[in-house]
Legacy VTK file of the C-alpha trace (Angstrom):
# vtk DataFile Version 3.0
C-alpha trace
ASCII
DATASET POLYDATA
POINTS 357 float
0.623 0.003 -0.197
1.537 3.598 -1.099
2.797 5.535 1.985
0.842 8.242 0.644
-2.187 7.169 0.408
-4.829 9.200 2.468
-2.823 12.472 2.299
-3.752 15.469 0.234
-1.646 16.802 -2.871
-1.120 20.504 -2.685
-2.528 22.512 -5.290
0.642 23.272 -7.354
-1.317 25.180 -9.982
-3.218 27.545 -7.195
0.061 28.096 -5.717
1.949 29.222 -8.832
-0.599 31.658 -9.716
-0.355 35.471 -9.577
-1.774 37.546 -6.710
-4.100 39.304 -9.386
-5.438 35.632 -10.675
-6.252 34.530 -7.375
-8.179 37.474 -6.721
-10.191 37.084 -10.059
-10.407 33.719 -9.203
-12.115 34.485 -6.360
-14.481 36.990 -7.848
-15.403 35.046 -10.092
-16.626 32.518 -7.118
-19.051 35.184 -5.835
-21.854 34.328 -8.043
-23.944 37.345 -6.798
-21.006 39.935 -7.736
-19.778 38.094 -11.063
-23.386 37.588 -12.497
-24.275 41.348 -11.342
-21.338 42.221 -13.506
-22.033 40.103 -16.954
-25.346 41.696 -16.677
-23.969 44.960 -16.488
-21.780 45.079 -19.346
-23.878 43.177 -21.643
-26.534 45.791 -20.780
-24.174 48.883 -21.301
-22.372 47.040 -24.503
-25.908 46.643 -25.905
-26.437 50.178 -24.754
-24.137 51.331 -27.662
-26.280 49.741 -30.174
-29.691 51.682 -29.103
-29.778 53.766 -32.617
-30.428 50.392 -34.551
-32.211 48.792 -31.627
-34.663 51.513 -30.523
-34.986 54.223 -33.333
-37.962 55.741 -35.171
-35.621 55.801 -38.112
-35.195 53.120 -41.067
-32.192 51.241 -40.852
-31.741 50.977 -44.675
-34.772 51.884 -47.064
-34.637 51.031 -51.038
-36.575 53.144 -53.029
-37.375 53.321 -56.914
-33.515 51.042 -56.909
-31.754 53.249 -54.942
-30.626 52.757 -51.099
-30.932 55.054 -48.314
-29.465 55.297 -44.893
-31.390 57.023 -42.715
-29.343 56.243 -39.178
-26.313 58.226 -41.454
-28.286 61.119 -42.950
-31.149 63.077 -43.085
-33.990 62.561 -45.599
-36.938 65.313 -45.941
-40.285 63.469 -46.362
-40.432 64.327 -49.956
-37.351 62.458 -50.804
-39.991 59.422 -50.206
-42.877 60.929 -52.038
-44.615 61.881 -48.486
-46.243 65.153 -47.983
-45.552 65.798 -44.382
-43.118 68.804 -43.524
-39.764 67.805 -41.999
-38.343 64.416 -41.799
-39.802 61.272 -43.424
-42.156 59.237 -41.163
-40.417 55.878 -41.601
-42.793 53.835 -39.842
-45.825 55.232 -42.068
-43.197 54.684 -45.070
-42.573 50.622 -44.414
-46.696 50.226 -44.561
-47.077 52.348 -47.785
-44.106 50.144 -49.475
-45.956 47.071 -48.196
-49.390 47.865 -49.692
-48.242 49.559 -52.766
-46.381 46.319 -53.889
-43.927 48.135 -55.949
-41.166 46.198 -55.114
-39.714 49.275 -52.506
-38.839 48.451 -48.893
-37.682 49.485 -45.288
-36.157 47.756 -42.715
-36.822 49.446 -39.294
-34.870 48.599 -35.786
-36.498 45.600 -33.455
-38.532 48.413 -31.400
-39.286 51.654 -34.142
-39.584 54.155 -31.422
-36.853 57.215 -30.913
-36.253 58.340 -27.271
-37.054 62.040 -28.541
-40.112 61.302 -30.536
-43.722 62.522 -29.111
-46.294 59.502 -30.074
-49.592 60.888 -29.994
-53.064 58.350 -28.909
-55.990 59.896 -30.667
-58.146 57.616 -27.820
-55.807 59.748 -25.182
-54.307 62.121 -23.895
-50.347 61.077 -22.665
-49.018 59.861 -20.190
-50.355 56.486 -22.121
-50.376 52.932 -20.045
-48.035 49.744 -21.428
-49.141 48.272 -24.315
-47.966 46.135 -27.178
-46.729 48.772 -29.083
-45.131 50.536 -26.169
-43.959 48.029 -23.687
-43.388 50.393 -20.248
-45.936 53.122 -21.391
-45.339 56.745 -22.385
-44.278 59.816 -20.421
-46.215 62.878 -20.225
-45.243 64.582 -23.572
-46.317 61.014 -25.420
-42.397 59.977 -25.689
-41.578 56.067 -25.157
-40.444 54.866 -21.531
-38.391 51.982 -22.291
-36.727 53.346 -25.390
-35.924 56.571 -22.850
-34.464 54.451 -19.620
-32.465 52.013 -22.285
-30.544 55.407 -23.500
-30.725 56.497 -19.682
-28.534 53.657 -19.003
-25.811 54.505 -21.395
-25.583 58.417 -20.594
-25.905 57.885 -16.686
-23.059 54.410 -16.370
-21.096 56.738 -19.170
-21.065 59.782 -16.979
-20.435 57.802 -14.195
-17.291 55.751 -15.589
-15.930 58.826 -17.148
-16.275 60.650 -13.384
-14.706 58.500 -11.560
-11.752 57.785 -14.041
-11.435 61.539 -14.056
-11.905 62.110 -10.089
-9.416 59.052 -9.639
-6.773 60.273 -11.775
-6.683 63.473 -9.611
-6.880 62.015 -6.295
-4.373 59.148 -6.747
-1.996 62.218 -7.871
-2.524 64.328 -5.004
-2.357 61.528 -2.486
0.357 59.816 -4.133
2.549 63.176 -3.758
1.132 64.155 0.145
1.939 60.374 0.757
5.378 60.013 -0.566
6.966 63.422 -0.133
5.218 63.953 2.884
6.183 66.583 5.628
5.245 70.556 4.305
4.091 69.109 1.293
1.910 67.397 3.208
0.809 69.869 5.625
-0.293 72.264 3.252
-2.064 69.662 0.978
-4.186 68.642 3.776
-4.929 72.552 4.767
-5.974 73.291 0.791
-7.887 69.711 0.226
-9.962 70.771 3.730
-10.454 74.345 2.423
-11.896 72.803 -1.118
-13.895 70.277 0.776
-15.881 73.034 3.002
-17.341 74.593 -0.605
-21.073 73.401 -0.950
-21.213 71.289 -4.036
-25.204 71.439 -4.505
-24.667 75.672 -4.065
-21.976 75.832 -6.331
-23.908 73.845 -9.148
-27.422 75.908 -8.833
-25.576 78.950 -9.075
-23.492 78.066 -12.037
-26.318 76.958 -13.800
-27.941 79.784 -13.344
-25.584 81.383 -15.450
-24.916 78.494 -18.257
-26.553 75.916 -18.848
-24.157 72.656 -18.154
-23.824 70.120 -20.503
-22.678 66.646 -20.159
-18.957 67.345 -20.138
-19.725 70.353 -17.730
-21.345 68.040 -15.014
-18.254 65.478 -15.337
-16.108 68.254 -14.548
-18.259 69.365 -11.836
-19.079 66.294 -10.324
-14.849 65.225 -10.766
-13.728 68.631 -8.982
-15.700 67.665 -6.294
-15.309 63.922 -6.254
-11.722 63.298 -6.179
-10.924 64.177 -2.161
-12.154 60.582 -0.473
-9.884 58.807 -2.613
-7.018 61.575 -2.097
-6.827 60.069 1.742
-6.525 56.293 1.028
-4.040 56.618 -1.417
-2.123 58.888 1.242
-2.470 56.195 3.798
-1.203 53.521 1.429
2.003 55.234 0.342
2.611 56.222 4.030
2.464 52.822 4.963
3.977 51.073 1.713
7.126 53.539 1.691
8.196 52.229 5.072
8.819 48.701 3.728
12.191 47.439 2.965
11.263 47.071 -1.105
11.082 50.815 -1.606
14.262 51.461 0.457
15.818 48.814 -1.701
14.652 51.082 -4.878
15.991 54.238 -3.139
19.448 52.693 -2.419
20.078 51.029 -6.130
19.228 54.803 -7.006
15.663 55.019 -8.752
14.341 57.991 -9.123
11.246 59.377 -7.329
9.170 58.907 -10.482
9.988 55.441 -10.703
9.638 54.604 -7.076
6.152 55.874 -6.911
4.622 54.598 -10.285
6.984 51.644 -10.756
7.258 49.977 -7.473
4.698 51.654 -4.766
1.305 52.870 -6.875
1.038 49.325 -7.785
0.438 48.312 -4.590
-1.312 50.759 -3.368
-4.137 50.094 -5.791
-6.197 47.880 -3.431
-8.977 50.664 -2.563
-9.114 52.211 -6.189
-10.234 48.789 -7.467
-12.337 47.831 -4.113
-14.163 51.275 -3.533
-14.434 52.168 -7.659
-18.029 50.503 -7.751
-19.212 52.089 -5.014
-18.133 55.666 -6.171
-19.920 54.809 -9.382
-23.418 54.139 -7.465
-22.649 57.587 -5.793
-22.062 59.340 -9.414
-25.152 57.465 -10.655
-27.219 59.067 -7.958
-25.497 62.429 -8.022
-26.625 62.995 -11.916
-30.131 61.231 -11.374
-30.516 63.906 -8.174
-29.044 66.935 -10.176
-31.502 65.942 -13.494
-34.526 65.503 -11.155
-34.040 69.089 -9.766
-33.168 70.615 -13.017
-29.571 71.554 -12.686
-28.645 68.377 -14.365
-28.370 67.642 -18.390
-30.492 69.862 -20.816
-34.113 68.226 -21.968
-34.837 66.334 -24.034
-31.606 64.009 -23.190
-33.234 60.952 -21.848
-32.455 60.982 -18.102
-33.454 58.681 -15.271
-33.456 61.636 -13.107
-36.284 63.553 -15.290
-38.164 59.935 -15.741
-37.737 60.106 -11.727
-39.278 63.798 -11.761
-42.697 62.833 -14.109
-43.101 59.500 -11.415
-43.379 62.093 -8.806
-45.358 64.747 -10.942
-47.897 61.729 -12.192
-48.100 59.407 -9.209
-50.967 57.778 -10.039
-49.349 56.731 -13.386
-47.903 53.626 -11.950
-45.835 52.903 -15.180
-43.963 56.368 -14.613
-43.423 55.292 -11.006
-42.518 51.776 -11.478
-40.463 51.582 -14.227
-37.900 54.464 -13.815
-37.661 53.881 -10.128
-37.111 50.129 -10.326
-34.612 50.287 -13.650
-32.702 52.999 -11.191
-32.967 50.392 -8.108
-32.046 46.964 -10.400
-28.661 48.996 -11.639
-27.895 50.451 -8.011
-28.225 47.183 -6.599
-25.905 45.509 -9.403
-23.142 47.515 -9.170
-23.007 46.918 -5.352
-22.935 43.448 -5.591
-20.286 43.915 -7.963
-18.598 46.116 -5.771
-18.985 43.757 -2.772
-17.621 41.139 -4.655
-14.324 43.065 -5.534
-14.246 43.992 -2.171
-14.106 40.779 -0.617
-11.690 39.445 -3.582
-9.076 42.297 -3.025
-8.938 42.486 0.700
-5.361 41.957 1.792
-6.389 39.345 4.148
-7.668 36.519 2.215
-4.235 36.358 0.239
-1.771 37.608 3.210
1.759 36.382 2.370
1.637 35.580 6.481
-1.219 32.978 5.859
LINES 1 358
357 0 1 2 3 4 5 6 7 8 9 10 11 12 13 14 15 16 17 18 19 20 21 22 23 24 25 26 27 28 29 30 31 32 33 34 35 36 37 38 39 40 41 42 43 44 45 46 47 48 49 50 51 52 53 54 55 56 57 58 59 60 61 62 63 64 65 66 67 68 69 70 71 72 73 74 75 76 77 78 79 80 81 82 83 84 85 86 87 88 89 90 91 92 93 94 95 96 97 98 99 100 101 102 103 104 105 106 107 108 109 110 111 112 113 114 115 116 117 118 119 120 121 122 123 124 125 126 127 128 129 130 131 132 133 134 135 136 137 138 139 140 141 142 143 144 145 146 147 148 149 150 151 152 153 154 155 156 157 158 159 160 161 162 163 164 165 166 167 168 169 170 171 172 173 174 175 176 177 178 179 180 181 182 183 184 185 186 187 188 189 190 191 192 193 194 195 196 197 198 199 200 201 202 203 204 205 206 207 208 209 210 211 212 213 214 215 216 217 218 219 220 221 222 223 224 225 226 227 228 229 230 231 232 233 234 235 236 237 238 239 240 241 242 243 244 245 246 247 248 249 250 251 252 253 254 255 256 257 258 259 260 261 262 263 264 265 266 267 268 269 270 271 272 273 274 275 276 277 278 279 280 281 282 283 284 285 286 287 288 289 290 291 292 293 294 295 296 297 298 299 300 301 302 303 304 305 306 307 308 309 310 311 312 313 314 315 316 317 318 319 320 321 322 323 324 325 326 327 328 329 330 331 332 333 334 335 336 337 338 339 340 341 342 343 344 345 346 347 348 349 350 351 352 353 354 355 356
């Protein structure tokens, strides 16, 4: 009988994994966060194809032997023999082509309604309840709620991702400088941060919005200008801890420059709070954009905005679809991002893969 019988063989493959691969494997094992990540990424990627999936413009039109691409170019109604003013009505055009049997045709998106299109129902005034044509109903201006929610998803997530990236770039840069050089640099830097953090964000936005109408990039700038301070404290603390370790002293003794020590040696080992708190910062930025849009200080109309839809839900409390679907979409999205954040925080917990274990 073998002497090794009953003994467990160590998992050499796992032991040889890099720290990042171990953390990635741990993240995948947390099913709630991993599946939430898959759902968010899939929905976000699909939102970039909204013009081809949800639009009142035809994808391709064949008329009298010529091909037209309304997604890429504006065509007046007279181009296709319609008597209306303005742009062609492609849903009506498709029905006319089908009835005429002349060989002309138009291919519409799967959901043939646009985010800015006001749809009128002769039987009732908007908002109209959900139906087979409009899955989530229409808002108080006759616009399809399902389309505006999906377009709003792209805007909200893109806004949050850009804002977090800019804010973290500023916060990491300043926090690294304060933690590495310390001394008077840290002392004066902390005082300046305290002064800047005392400026009220909402009042500043209200004053600026009364002077100029903010657009997408201006709001990104405003949110980032007030959102970098929290990460500065985390990075500053990480740099204070890491620069006291032997590998930093060894790099300095070998003649490494400050830039090399900061970016090549310390920063890669100080990014755990950045990765762990990133999803929660995204939740905060989405909530900030929704709040500003709800208060009227956000994106200019008629931009598809979750905050604007939430405001309509509050104003039309008895139109249940304007309450259920906007609030439901916001709740589900924030919940999924929080699940992702919890899974990342657990996977990147330094106590899980400590070298002392």
